[in-house]
C-alpha positions as CSV (number, residue, x, y, z in Angstrom):
1,M,4.8,-10.7,-1.8
2,F,6.2,-14.1,-0.9
3,G,5.3,-15.6,-4.2
4,A,6.7,-12.6,-5.8
5,L,10.0,-13.3,-4.0
6,V,10.1,-16.8,-4.8
7,T,9.7,-16.2,-8.3
8,L,12.5,-13.7,-8.6
9,V,14.6,-16.3,-7.1
10,V,13.6,-19.1,-9.3
11,L,14.2,-17.0,-12.2
12,G,17.8,-15.6,-11.1
13,L,18.7,-19.3,-10.5
14,V,17.8,-20.2,-14.1
15,R,19.4,-17.2,-15.5
16,V,22.7,-18.0,-13.7
17,L,22.4,-22.1,-14.2
18,V,21.2,-22.1,-17.7
19,P,23.8,-21.1,-20.2
20,V,22.7,-19.0,-23.2
21,T,24.8,-19.4,-26.5
22,D,23.8,-16.2,-28.4
23,E,24.4,-13.9,-25.6
24,P,27.5,-11.8,-25.9
25,E,28.3,-11.6,-22.2
26,P,26.7,-12.3,-18.8
27,W,24.9,-9.9,-16.6
28,S,27.3,-7.6,-14.7
29,P,26.6,-6.8,-11.1
30,F,25.9,-3.3,-12.2
31,D,23.2,-4.5,-14.5
32,V,21.7,-6.4,-11.8
33,A,21.7,-3.7,-9.3
34,L,20.3,-1.2,-12.0
35,A,17.4,-3.6,-12.5
36,I,16.7,-4.1,-8.9
37,A,16.8,-0.1,-8.3
38,A,14.4,0.2,-11.2
39,G,11.9,-2.3,-9.9
40,L,12.1,-0.7,-6.3
41,S,11.7,2.6,-7.6
42,F,8.6,1.5,-10.0
43,A,7.2,-0.3,-6.8
44,A,7.6,2.7,-4.7
45,L,6.1,5.1,-7.0
46,S,3.0,3.1,-7.6
47,T,2.7,2.5,-4.0
48,L,3.2,6.0,-2.6
49,W,2.9,8.5,-5.6
50,L,0.7,7.5,-8.2
51,P,-2.5,6.6,-6.2
52,D,-2.8,10.3,-5.3
53,Y,-4.0,11.4,-8.5
54,S,-6.9,8.9,-8.6
55,L,-7.7,8.5,-5.3
56,R,-7.8,11.8,-3.2
57,G,-7.7,11.8,0.8
58,A,-7.0,8.2,1.9
59,P,-5.5,6.4,-1.1
60,L,-4.8,3.1,0.7
61,T,-8.4,2.8,2.7
62,A,-11.6,1.7,1.5
63,S,-15.1,1.1,3.2
64,D,-15.6,-2.5,1.7
65,F,-13.5,-4.8,-0.3
66,S,-15.6,-4.0,-3.6
67,Q,-14.8,-0.4,-3.2
68,Y,-11.0,-1.5,-2.7
69,C,-11.2,-3.5,-5.8
70,D,-12.4,-0.3,-7.8
71,S,-9.6,1.6,-6.1
72,V,-7.1,-0.8,-7.2
73,G,-8.4,-1.0,-10.7
74,A,-8.3,2.7,-10.9
75,V,-4.6,2.8,-9.9
């Protein structure tokens, strides 16, 4: 999780600090908020709702590491 946040911050800084000449206008705060909302929505769906279709019962538990990996692969 920490690595993903660091990557997000670094990409955001690169986006802000490096000018792009062929872009008609910079991102608006609405665009940034929409992208964050879409990312959080997909993360919530893939964590809470989608595993239920392939892993009935207790979707976030497994008896051993290999079964856990199989469960994550199925999702």
